[in-house]
C-alpha positions in Angstrom: 0.0 0.1 -0.1 2.6 2.5 1.1 5.1 1.9 -1.8 2.2 2.3 -4.4 1.0 5.5 -2.7 4.5 6.8 -2.9 4.6 6.0 -6.5 1.4 7.6 -7.1 2.6 11.0 -5.4 5.8 10.7 -7.5 3.6 10.4 -10.6 1.5 13.4 -9.6 4.2 15.8 -8.4 5.4 17.0 -11.7 1.8 17.3 -13.1 0.6 19.2 -10.0 3.6 21.3 -9.2 4.7 22.2 -12.8 3.7 25.9 -14.1 0.4 24.9 -15.7 -2.6 27.4 -16.4 -4.4 26.6 -13.1 -1.1 27.1 -11.0 -0.5 30.3 -12.9 -4.0 31.6 -12.1 -3.7 31.0 -8.4 0.0 32.2 -8.4 -1.2 35.6 -9.8 -4.1 35.7 -7.4 -1.7 35.3 -4.4 0.6 37.9 -5.9 -2.2 40.5 -6.3 -4.6 39.7 -3.4 -2.7 37.4 -0.9 -3.5 33.8 0.3 -6.5 34.5 2.3 -8.4 36.1 -0.7 -7.8 33.0 -2.8 -9.1 30.4 -0.2 -12.6 30.4 -1.4 -11.6 29.7 -5.1 -9.2 27.0 -3.8 -12.1 25.5 -1.9 -14.3 25.3 -4.8 -11.6 24.1 -7.3 -10.7 21.3 -4.9 -14.2 20.2 -3.9 -15.0 20.0 -7.6 -11.8 18.1 -8.0 -12.8 15.3 -5.5 -16.3 15.0 -6.9 -15.2 14.9 -10.6 -12.2 12.4 -9.7 -14.4 10.2 -7.7 -17.0 9.9 -10.5 -14.4 9.1 -13.1 -12.8 6.6 -10.8 -16.1 4.8 -10.4 -16.1 4.6 -14.2 -12.7 3.0 -14.4 -13.8 0.5 -11.8 -16.7 -0.5 -14.2 -14.2 -0.7 -17.0 -11.8 -3.0 -15.1 -14.8 -5.5 -14.5 -16.3 -5.4 -17.8 -13.4 -4.7 -20.2 -10.0 -5.8 -18.8 -8.3 -5.9 -22.3 -9.3 -2.4 -23.0 -8.1 -1.4 -19.5 -4.8 -3.0 -20.2 -4.4 -1.2 -23.5 -5.1 2.1 -21.7 -2.6 1.2 -19.0 0.3 0.8 -21.6 -0.8 3.6 -23.5 -0.7 5.8 -20.3 2.8 4.6 -19.4 3.9 5.6 -22.8 2.3 9.0 -22.4 4.2 9.5 -19.1 7.4 8.8 -20.8 6.3 11.2 -23.6 5.6 13.9 -20.9 9.1 13.4 -19.5 10.4 14.1 -22.9 8.4 17.3 -23.4 9.5 18.6 -20.0 13.1 18.3 -21.2 12.3 20.3 -24.3 10.0 22.8 -22.4 10.9 26.5 -22.8 9.9 29.3 -20.5 6.4 29.3 -18.9 4.0 32.3 -19.3 2.8 34.3 -16.2 -0.8 34.1 -15.2 -3.2 36.9 -16.4 -4.1 39.8 -14.3 -7.5 38.7 -13.1 -9.9 39.9 -10.4 -10.3 37.9 -7.3 -12.3 34.7 -8.0 -14.7 32.9 -5.6 -15.9 29.4 -4.8 -18.1 29.0 -7.9 -15.2 30.3 -10.2 -12.8 28.0 -8.7 -15.2 25.0 -9.3 -15.8 26.0 -12.8 -12.0 26.3 -13.4 -11.6 22.6 -12.6 -14.8 21.5 -14.5 -13.9 23.3 -17.7 -10.2 22.2 -17.6 -9.8 19.5 -20.1 -6.4 18.7 -19.0 -7.7 17.8 -15.6 -9.7 15.0 -17.1 -6.7 13.9 -19.1 -4.6 13.6 -15.9 -7.4 11.9 -13.8 -8.1 9.3 -16.5 -4.4 8.6 -16.9 -4.0 8.3 -13.1 -6.7 5.8 -12.7 -5.5 3.7 -15.8 -2.2 3.4 -14.0 -2.9 3.0 -10.4 -6.5 1.7 -9.8 -5.5 -1.9 -9.8 -2.2 -1.4 -8.1 -3.6 -0.9 -4.7 -4.3 -4.3 -2.8 -7.8 -3.2 -1.6 -11.3 -3.4 -3.2 -12.0 -1.0 -6.3 -14.3 1.3 -4.2 -11.7 1.7 -1.5 -9.0 2.2 -4.2 -11.0 4.8 -5.9 -11.7 6.8 -2.5 -8.0 6.6 -1.6 -6.8 7.6 -5.1 -9.4 10.4 -5.3 -8.5 11.8 -1.7 -4.6 11.7 -2.3 -5.1 13.4 -5.7 -7.1 16.1 -4.3 -5.0 16.7 -1.1 -1.8 16.8 -3.3 -3.4 19.1 -5.9 -4.5 21.4 -3.1 -1.0 21.6 -1.5 0.3 22.4 -4.9 -2.0 25.2 -5.6 -1.4 26.7 -1.9 2.4 26.5 -2.8 2.0 28.5 -5.9 -0.4 31.0 -4.2 1.9 31.5 -1.4 5.3 31.9 -3.3 3.2 33.9 -6.1 5.2 36.7 -7.7 8.5 36.0 -6.4 8.5 32.4 -7.9 7.0 33.6 -11.1 10.1 36.1 -11.4 12.5 33.2 -11.2 10.7 31.3 -13.9 11.4 34.3 -16.3 15.0 33.4 -16.1 15.8 30.7 -18.7 18.3 28.8 -16.6 16.0 28.4 -13.7 13.1 27.4 -16.0 15.3 24.7 -17.7 16.4 23.5 -14.2 12.9 23.0 -13.0 11.6 21.4 -16.2 14.7 19.0 -16.1 13.9 18.1 -12.5 10.3 17.2 -13.4 11.5 15.2 -16.5 13.7 13.1 -14.3 10.8 12.3 -12.0 8.4 11.6 -14.8 10.9 9.4 -16.5 11.4 7.4 -13.4 7.7 6.9 -12.9 7.4 5.8 -16.6 10.1 3.2 -15.9 8.2 2.0 -12.8 4.9 1.6 -14.8 6.6 -0.3 -17.6 8.5 -2.7 -15.2 6.0 -3.1 -12.2 2.7 -2.2 -13.7 2.0 -5.5 -15.3 2.5 -7.3 -12.0 0.2 -5.0 -10.4 -2.9 -5.9 -12.6 
């Protein structure tokens, strides 16, 4: 249980903490309004994250029971996708800063998740790799993965909100951006190797 949870966290870390659009929005909010003003939007975003993730996880539970061959194809395709992500991080350039928006509330935060197609891809990829890896019933695994994913994502958003403008200033320097992307590429590459080598034994 613990090794698989650690592997899940390693898988999620580059995806959650890399400077994506959602993180940039909250970093900009933190820089302009401070942590406290962003808490309602953070709450809305992560309540929506838990609900959407749990619902998608239940769908993958059904997929495992009714179409194991399709699930296996998705699992291997997902492992290859993680390797591709590692390669894209190595090639990544500078990341843009978030837009200067007005402060957003609970509903805005929820909509930011619901209308974010990248979130659905990450959630589906996560379940395709880890749903059968935990030695517990599928429903318990869905609950566990959903909660770990949501809490990890919340910590990432809080991190970006707190450091805000100061961290963004560092990303504008090419050397720092390359160092960060290189670190994420190494982590994702290690996770891809783990998925290729150990993933089949977990199914």
